Backbone bond lengths (Angstrom), bond angles and torsions (degrees), N, CA, C in turn:
res aa  C-N    CA-C-N  psi(-1)  N-CA   C-N-CA  omega(-1)  CA-C   N-CA-C  phi
1 M - - - 1.446 - - 1.525 109.52 -
2 R 1.275 114.78 133.18 1.453 120.51 -179.46 1.519 108.99 -95.67
3 L 1.336 116.58 125.65 1.451 120.76 179.55 1.511 110.06 -81.99
4 T 1.308 114.40 127.72 1.460 118.59 177.49 1.526 108.95 -95.15
5 E 1.303 114.31 167.34 1.456 119.71 178.09 1.526 111.02 -60.68
6 T 1.312 117.34 -40.31 1.463 122.46 179.75 1.521 110.25 -64.19
7 H 1.330 116.45 -42.59 1.465 120.81 179.36 1.529 110.56 -61.29
8 I 1.304 116.71 -43.84 1.467 121.82 179.49 1.527 109.88 -64.12
9 E 1.343 116.85 -44.50 1.466 120.41 178.19 1.528 110.80 -59.82
10 N 1.335 116.77 -43.40 1.471 120.97 179.55 1.534 111.03 -62.78
11 E 1.314 116.96 -40.80 1.471 120.53 178.71 1.535 110.84 -63.82
12 I 1.310 116.24 -41.22 1.466 120.51 178.69 1.529 109.96 -64.27
13 L 1.336 116.79 -45.98 1.464 120.63 179.12 1.529 111.39 -61.18
14 M 1.342 117.48 -42.51 1.473 121.13 178.15 1.520 110.29 -60.90
15 N 1.315 115.91 -43.08 1.461 120.56 179.87 1.528 110.63 -63.14
16 L 1.337 117.47 -43.15 1.465 121.00 178.65 1.522 111.40 -63.81
17 R 1.339 117.34 -43.80 1.468 120.35 178.50 1.517 111.19 -62.36
18 S 1.308 116.33 -40.11 1.463 121.06 178.81 1.518 110.62 -62.93
19 G 1.320 116.23 -39.03 1.457 121.03 179.60 1.514 112.31 -65.59
20 K 1.341 118.01 -33.56 1.463 121.48 179.20 1.522 111.22 -64.19
21 K 1.316 117.66 -34.31 1.465 121.26 -179.71 1.517 111.06 -62.21
22 H 1.314 116.24 -30.62 1.460 120.57 -175.15 1.534 112.65 -108.14
23 A 1.332 116.14 10.68 1.462 119.87 -176.06 1.523 112.82 -62.39
24 N 1.329 117.83 -31.55 1.465 120.60 -177.60 1.521 113.09 -98.54
25 D 1.307 118.63 6.32 1.460 121.42 178.89 1.523 109.80 -70.57
26 L 1.325 115.69 142.40 1.457 121.26 175.80 1.515 109.00 -116.44
27 Y 1.295 116.09 143.20 1.450 121.56 177.66 1.524 108.59 -124.29
28 L 1.305 116.73 146.37 1.454 120.58 -178.86 1.528 112.03 -58.53
29 Q 1.320 117.18 -26.53 1.454 120.64 -178.22 1.530 112.65 -86.47
30 D 1.343 118.14 -1.50 1.463 120.99 179.80 1.518 110.79 -62.82
31 K 1.322 116.26 136.50 1.461 122.18 177.98 1.527 108.08 -74.77
32 V 1.351 116.27 129.44 1.462 120.30 179.02 1.523 112.78 -118.72
33 G 1.309 116.41 -2.80 1.454 118.63 179.22 1.505 112.26 165.09
34 V 1.326 113.95 -168.77 1.459 122.05 -178.71 1.525 107.05 -135.28
35 D 1.340 116.46 138.08 1.464 119.07 178.20 1.526 110.40 -81.01
36 K 1.345 117.48 179.94 1.464 121.41 -175.16 1.520 112.96 -65.15
37 D 1.349 116.62 -19.29 1.460 120.46 178.54 1.525 112.26 -93.24
38 G 1.332 116.89 2.37 1.456 120.66 179.19 1.514 114.29 87.88
39 N 1.343 117.51 6.05 1.459 120.85 178.40 1.521 110.56 -80.20
40 E 1.315 116.02 140.93 1.449 122.11 179.81 1.526 110.40 -67.56
41 I 1.343 116.54 135.45 1.468 122.01 176.65 1.522 107.57 -110.01
42 T 1.334 116.29 129.51 1.461 120.98 178.94 1.525 109.90 -102.45
43 L 1.314 116.00 166.90 1.462 121.44 176.09 1.519 110.28 -58.27
44 Q 1.307 117.01 -37.94 1.461 121.91 178.95 1.531 110.66 -60.02
45 D 1.324 117.10 -39.14 1.464 121.05 177.74 1.524 110.63 -62.51
46 K 1.318 116.61 -37.32 1.459 121.46 -177.29 1.525 112.10 -72.59
47 V 1.342 117.94 -38.97 1.465 119.66 -175.66 1.520 113.07 -89.34
48 A 1.296 117.66 -15.14 1.464 120.05 -179.22 1.518 109.65 -71.22
49 D 1.322 115.95 137.94 1.468 121.45 176.92 1.509 107.16 -117.78
50 D 1.330 114.47 92.27 1.457 119.64 -177.98 1.522 112.19 -84.89
51 S 1.327 116.78 -1.51 1.453 119.22 -175.44 1.526 112.24 -70.71
52 L 1.327 117.61 -25.23 1.463 121.32 -179.90 1.520 110.55 -129.97
53 P 1.329 116.99 143.95 1.467 119.33 172.81 1.537 109.57 -62.95
54 I 1.303 116.95 154.42 1.462 122.18 -175.51 1.526 111.90 -56.77
55 E 1.338 117.44 -36.23 1.465 120.14 -179.72 1.521 110.82 -62.23
56 E 1.326 116.60 -41.11 1.464 120.58 179.99 1.527 111.06 -70.75
57 Q 1.347 117.46 -34.74 1.460 120.53 176.97 1.524 109.80 -63.17
58 V 1.338 116.81 -43.47 1.465 121.52 178.97 1.523 109.63 -63.88
59 E 1.323 117.38 -44.27 1.465 121.80 179.30 1.527 110.80 -60.30
60 Q 1.323 117.39 -42.23 1.464 121.21 178.71 1.526 110.87 -61.91
61 K 1.331 116.25 -42.11 1.464 119.75 -179.64 1.521 111.11 -65.75
62 L 1.332 116.76 -39.02 1.467 120.07 177.16 1.522 110.97 -64.82
63 Q 1.324 116.93 -43.02 1.456 120.80 178.31 1.526 111.29 -62.80
64 M 1.325 116.48 -39.67 1.464 120.20 178.68 1.526 110.33 -64.65
65 K 1.317 117.14 -40.14 1.469 120.87 178.55 1.532 110.12 -61.50
66 I 1.317 116.45 -44.55 1.470 121.03 178.94 1.523 110.00 -62.99
67 L 1.325 117.18 -43.68 1.462 121.43 179.70 1.529 110.89 -61.07
68 L 1.323 116.81 -43.81 1.468 120.15 179.50 1.526 111.49 -62.51
69 E 1.330 116.21 -37.37 1.465 119.81 176.56 1.523 110.81 -63.98
70 Q 1.319 117.01 -38.03 1.469 121.46 180.00 1.531 110.90 -72.05
71 I 1.309 117.51 -35.00 1.467 120.95 178.03 1.523 110.01 -60.15
72 D 1.314 116.77 -34.61 1.467 120.37 179.22 1.524 112.19 -65.27
73 K 1.335 118.40 -16.64 1.465 121.72 178.03 1.528 112.49 -81.39
74 L 1.332 116.94 -14.47 1.462 120.87 179.86 1.527 109.88 -71.31
75 D 1.351 115.67 158.00 1.464 116.69 175.34 1.533 108.59 -70.32
76 T 1.304 116.30 167.55 1.461 122.13 -171.16 1.524 113.10 -55.16
77 R 1.330 117.15 -49.17 1.472 120.19 -177.01 1.523 110.90 -65.52
78 E 1.339 117.71 -42.33 1.471 120.93 178.59 1.529 110.14 -61.31
79 R 1.319 115.90 -43.88 1.464 121.06 -179.76 1.531 110.03 -61.42
80 E 1.340 117.00 -44.12 1.464 121.17 178.82 1.525 111.02 -59.08
81 V 1.323 115.84 -48.83 1.460 120.90 -177.20 1.527 110.62 -61.59
82 I 1.322 117.02 -48.00 1.469 120.74 -178.88 1.525 110.64 -62.06
83 K 1.315 117.05 -44.76 1.472 119.84 -179.26 1.521 111.87 -62.95
84 M 1.327 116.78 -40.78 1.464 119.18 179.73 1.531 111.28 -71.49
85 R 1.308 116.46 -45.90 1.472 120.56 -176.82 1.518 112.34 -61.00
86 Y 1.337 116.75 -39.09 1.462 119.98 -173.93 1.529 113.35 -107.49
87 G 1.322 116.90 11.01 1.457 121.04 173.99 1.516 114.80 65.71
88 I 1.326 116.34 27.65 1.465 119.91 -179.90 1.521 107.23 -71.91
89 K 1.288 115.84 129.40 1.467 126.55 -176.44 1.525 112.04 84.60
90 T 1.342 118.81 -42.19 1.463 120.41 -176.69 1.517 112.52 -93.04
91 G 1.345 116.86 -26.30 1.452 120.87 -176.60 1.522 113.01 80.14
92 K 1.340 117.18 1.90 1.467 120.58 -179.11 1.522 108.95 -118.88
93 E 1.325 115.87 111.79 1.459 121.15 176.81 1.520 108.75 -75.34
94 I 1.348 116.31 141.83 1.460 118.97 176.67 1.529 109.05 -126.91
95 T 1.314 115.36 159.84 1.468 121.52 -176.18 1.525 111.18 -76.60
96 Q 1.338 115.02 164.41 1.459 120.02 176.14 1.532 109.99 -60.77
97 R 1.309 116.82 -37.64 1.466 120.42 179.09 1.534 110.66 -61.94
98 E 1.321 117.01 -43.23 1.471 120.56 178.78 1.526 110.63 -64.74
99 V 1.342 116.43 -41.24 1.464 120.46 178.08 1.522 109.56 -62.04
100 S 1.335 117.16 -42.50 1.468 120.69 -178.68 1.532 110.94 -61.53
101 K 1.332 116.99 -39.33 1.466 120.26 178.42 1.527 110.98 -65.81
102 I 1.334 116.12 -42.62 1.470 120.63 -178.98 1.525 110.75 -64.12
103 L 1.335 116.66 -43.87 1.461 120.91 -175.94 1.526 113.51 -88.23
104 G 1.325 116.58 -10.11 1.459 120.21 179.47 1.521 113.08 70.91
105 I 1.329 116.78 35.23 1.460 122.24 178.45 1.517 108.67 -130.06
106 S 1.330 116.98 168.73 1.466 119.53 -178.48 1.523 111.25 -73.08
107 R 1.345 114.65 157.21 1.459 120.15 177.90 1.521 110.76 -63.64
108 S 1.324 117.37 -37.49 1.466 119.83 179.79 1.527 111.30 -66.44
109 Y 1.336 116.90 -33.27 1.461 119.79 177.24 1.531 109.95 -69.07
110 V 1.333 116.48 -38.72 1.471 120.75 175.36 1.528 108.85 -59.38
111 S 1.327 116.59 -43.20 1.457 121.59 179.96 1.529 110.92 -60.08
112 R 1.339 116.78 -44.89 1.472 120.49 179.21 1.527 111.40 -64.54
113 I 1.330 116.56 -42.36 1.470 120.38 178.93 1.525 110.07 -62.30
114 E 1.336 115.93 -45.50 1.466 121.00 -179.90 1.529 110.96 -60.77
115 K 1.333 116.47 -46.15 1.465 120.90 -179.45 1.522 110.89 -60.87
116 K 1.324 116.97 -45.23 1.465 121.98 179.70 1.539 110.44 -63.09
117 A 1.323 116.38 -42.56 1.465 120.88 -179.43 1.527 110.72 -64.70
118 I 1.317 117.51 -41.39 1.466 121.13 179.65 1.526 110.51 -65.54
119 E 1.332 116.33 -39.04 1.469 119.95 176.58 1.534 110.67 -62.08
120 K 1.338 116.48 -43.23 1.467 120.23 178.11 1.523 110.93 -62.39
121 L 1.327 116.42 -45.57 1.466 120.40 -179.79 1.525 110.61 -61.02
122 S 1.308 116.08 -42.85 1.462 120.37 178.44 1.529 110.64 -59.71
123 K 1.320 115.55 -44.03 1.475 121.15 178.86 1.538 110.34 -62.86
124 Y 1.341 116.57 -46.17 1.467 121.14 179.54 1.534 110.25 -58.18
125 L 1.329 115.67 -45.89 1.462 120.32 -175.29 1.530 111.84 -69.30
126 K 1.326 117.40 -32.45 1.467 119.84 177.34 1.526 111.70 -68.24
127 Q 1.327 116.43 -26.83 1.465 120.68 179.99 1.523 112.00 -76.23
128 L 1.297 118.06 -16.14 1.480 120.90 -177.93 1.509 112.29 -76.15
């Protein structure tokens, strides 16, 4: 078969279109940077958590799931305070003073609500 110029152009265009479909794909082996010693850092290096064995990571996730279920048993204000204070859902913990400004209540009242909520959570978790 003799390749024509048009055939070659079409093959190149097909290859380019195919590449666009995968342009945003990420692979664990993708290079994401270099450490201070000049060693290549991959995405896998960034997401790996070698600080805990896998069994402990799984146990932590199960405990967090149980805790989140128990938080839902708190009254609305207690749930709000706990979620804001400990960054649940947002990942950003905020101070009692910041919570008081958001909710329009005193910092000492936030402290009392937080203490009461933690006592309830502790009680709930002991019953499990």
